[in-house]
Structures are given as structure tokens and as C-alpha cells.
N, C-alpha and C positions, 0 to 999 in steps of 0.2 A: 194190758196193756194195751188190746185195741181204742183203749173212751182217754188214754191220752194222746195219740191219733187224730183222734173226729176232734180233740179237740184244737190241734196242733192244727190239722187240714182248717180248720172254723176260722181260725187264729187269722192263718194265712188267706180264706175264702173275705172276711171282712174286710182287709188291706187294698183286695181282689177292687172290692164292691165300690168303696173310697178313689182308689181312682177314674173304678166304670162313670163313677156318676161327676170325674171333669172334664174340658175341655179336652187340655193336650198330653195324648198317653205316649208321646217320648216316641215313638216308631225310628227301629231304629232297621236295615234287614240284614240278614245272617250271610257267613258263603250259601252256604244251600236256599240260599231266594228268597229266605221263609222269616215273616217280620218276626220281630223282637221289641215287647214295650217297656216300659216302667214298671206296669203292675206284676210281668214273667219272673221282675228279678227284684221287687220288692217282698214276692213269695215265696222262690228260691230263700233271698235271708232265714223267710221266719221256719220255714220249714227242716234247711236245713241248720238249725238251734234246737227247733221242736226236736230234731231224730235225736239227733248226734245225745242233746241229756237221757233218749234212754236205754244207751248202754243193748245195744242189736242192735250194732252193725256197720260199718261205713254206712253213708247218705250218696249213693249216686245218679242226678241229674240231671236233668236236661242244661242244665245254664250253667253244667259245672263237667263236665260230660268227657274231657280231655283226660285221661287217667289209661295207666300203659295193661295190653293188657297182659304182666308181664304184674300190673299189682290185679289188677283185677280178680286172675285168675286160682288166686290164694284164697277168694272167700269164698266162706261157706254157705256164710248170711247178710243180710246187705238190703237195703232199705235203696229203692227204685221210683224213681218221683219224679214228673209233671208240674211244676209249679203250678202252671197254663194251659190244661189246654186246651187248641179249642184256638187259639192267637187270633187269628180270623173272625171264624165267630167274634172273638170280642170288638174287636175293630170292627163290624159289621152290629156290640149294639144290639142280638140277636136274643142273646142269654145261652144260647149250647155252649159254653166253659164251662170247663171245671179243673178241679187242683187232682192227684190222683197222688197216689199216696202205697208201696202195697213192699209188702215183708214176701225178700226171697230168698229162700233155702233151699241148697242143693240143688236153684236152675227156680224149680216152681213158687211162685207164686201163694203164699199160705195164709193171708194178709191182705185187704185188699179195704180202701175206701176211695172213694168219687164221690166227690161234694163240688152242684154245679150254686152257685153262691146266688148265682143272677136269682136262681128260679126258688129260691128255696128250698130245696129238692141232695135227699143223701141214697147215698147202695153206702151198702159195708159190708162187709166176710171172715170169716174165719171157720173154722175147723169145725166150731159150733151153725155154724148156715148162712145164709148172709137176706139181708136187712135191706125197708126202702122207705126214708121217713120222712116226713119231712116238715115247716114251722111248727106248723098250728095241728099233726097228729104227731101220734104215737105208732113206734115202730113195730111193722108187721114183713111178717118171716116172707120170700120172692121161692119162685120156684118155675122154669122153662116151662112152655106149653105145652100140652102132648104134641108128638107128630103130627101135622093136616092129615085126616086121612085119603087117599084116591078120588080126585077128582075134586077139594077141597083146596081152595087159593093159596099158597105161599105165600106170607107173611114177611119180605123181603126190606130192610133196613142198609141202604143206603148211609152215601156221607154227604153232605149240604157243600163242601165245596173242593168234594176232588171226588175227581170217577178216572175208567180207565177203560177200552177199548176192548179187552179184559173182558169189567163186568158189563160192559154192555154186550157184549158176545155171552156172556151165560143166559143175564136175562133172557134174551131173545128165548133162550129150554125152557125158557118159564111165564110163558105169554097168560098165565092165568094167573100169571100175581101179583100183589097189592106193595109196590111200593113206596118206602117212607123214606126221607129223609132226613138229619138227625145230624147238628155236630157234635167231637171230641167223642171220651170212650164213652158218652151215656150211647149208641150203639150196641154195646155190650151186656149194656146195662138193662137196654129192652126184651133180650133173647132172657137175661136173666130174672124177665120179673113173666117172662111169660105173651110183649105185649111184640113180639117176633120172633118169627121163629127159626131164621137163616138168617148171617151178617158176611158174606163174603168179602174178603180185603184185598183186592187184585192190583196194590197200586203200594210202593212202598212206605214203612213206617220206621220206628222203633223203638228201640225194645221199652222206655219210658211213654210209648203207647200205651201199650197194650197191658201192662201189669198186674195195672190197678185190678181194671175190668175184668182180668180173664182171673185176676183170684174170687172177685165178686161172682162171675159166671160158673166156673166152678164151686163155691158154698154153695150157691143154691143145686147144685147137679147136673150142670150145660156141660159143654164142653171148647174148647180153644187146641185145633187140629190143622196143623205143616196139611198147605195143598197137597202136596203128592205124598209122602204117605204116611198122611191120618193119623199120625204121632201128635204128643199135645206139643199145645210151646212150651218152649223151653230158654232160660234166660242165662251170661254169662258164661256160655259156649262155649265162644270164637271169638277173634280179638275184633271184629265189629260190630256194634250195634244196633244191625238192623239184620229186622225182622223176615224172616222171608210168608208166600204168600200165605194167608188161613182161614179158615173157618170155622163163623162161630154155631153154635149149633147146643140145640137136646142131645142130640144122641144124631149117631151116623143112621140113612136112613137111604134105602136105594134110591128112593125119586129121586133124593138131588143126583146123591153119588156118581151116580149112572152118567147125570146131565152136566157131571167135570170134565 
């Protein structure tokens, strides 16, 4: 089934790129003040059609998320997708946007694909591990990096378009850190492949923003943890679709845990 997911995500990504190479994105502003383009809508339609055909559960998409809790709480398995994660990056034309697809089972992301079409880059994972591939290279298995040793700088990844006072306060406790900014769910994938050590997210996100990247990171052996409880982030457990603050890492480390 993973191969079918990859093919469906790639089809959505190619449609996004067709629009990316035009002059008019048809930008609208949604009720939460976030942008929406015709690329978001087109990718949504492709993903819903392709994933529905797999008969593995209903599809919950950012672009069709008005599904009641009374309905959602009955789901034991479903698809959670963000057709165009990083719409702001898409509009800026910096290439740092992705197609995100995750299969959620009993609240846990058990399969995920993150496709960055402008970068020709794939990350995906399931129970067999996590992999990275590009257009011209074969898939390679990925793993988070070992935790930095005492005195070594931490590589912390942050959002390209979003920051917060809480994040700045956290970074003040890591004066030696190397900060890397990048858009979309590529941040989680950087931790999964070992090019970043830590990704603290201290501004609001929604469940479709993180599920695919979490599936990849957990398949690689890493963790996405609730900021306060330090328990794995879980999905479809409440009436709203907002995530708590969280941190992505290879493992809990006293070095960063004590600075939170």
C-alpha cells in the first residue's frame, strides 16, 4: 500500500508544480488568516480520489476538515493529509513545501510520506523503517543522529515563516546551538535523517501539519513528544484538531530536557 501512497502523492506534487510554474496562484485568505491557493485545492482532489480508492479508511484533509467529532471519534483508521504543507513557502517560490500523507491507526501515525516536489525529494516510512530518495538517487534508509556529547553544539531546526517568543526563550538556553530554518514538514524529516538534533515547535499547528513527518521520524527511530507530558503525540483524540506544543528528537536527553 505504501507504493500506492507514494504514487498518489507524486501525482499531487506534479499538479502542484504545474501551478507553481504559472503566474497566478489564485490566492485566497482563509478564516484563520492563512493563505489558500488553487494548488492546495487541486492536490486535495487528487489525494482524496487516490487514497479513497485504497479502501483503508476515510480521508481527513486540511482542505476538508469540517468533520464532526461525533463522526471522527468512531474512526480507528483513517488518512490524514496536508495537500500543500508550506503554502507560504509555495507563494514565496522557495521550494520548501511538501505533500503530506499519513495513515493513522488508533491515534498513531503508522505510515507516512512527505514529498517535496520542487526539490525532487522524498521521505517515507512505515514498520519497515524510514527512507529518503531523490529523483536521481536510490532510496536509502535513514536514522536520527546520536545525541550530541557534552559541549558539542546542538543543531536545532526552526520554522522558516513562523517564530514565537517561547521559541526565542528556549533558544536562549542553547547559546551554542546551530539554528537552521526551513519550511513545512521538512523540519521533522531533518531530525529523521540526522541533519538536525532537535525541533521544538512552540506555536500552534494542526494535526495534518505533523502526522506524515511524525510517521517518518518514528519509523526512523526518533520521537515526537508532547511538550509538557513527554508522551508521543497522538491524533484524533479530542474534538478539535490542534496539536499541543511538541518537540522532535532522537531521544529524551537531560541536556535539552533540563532547559525546557
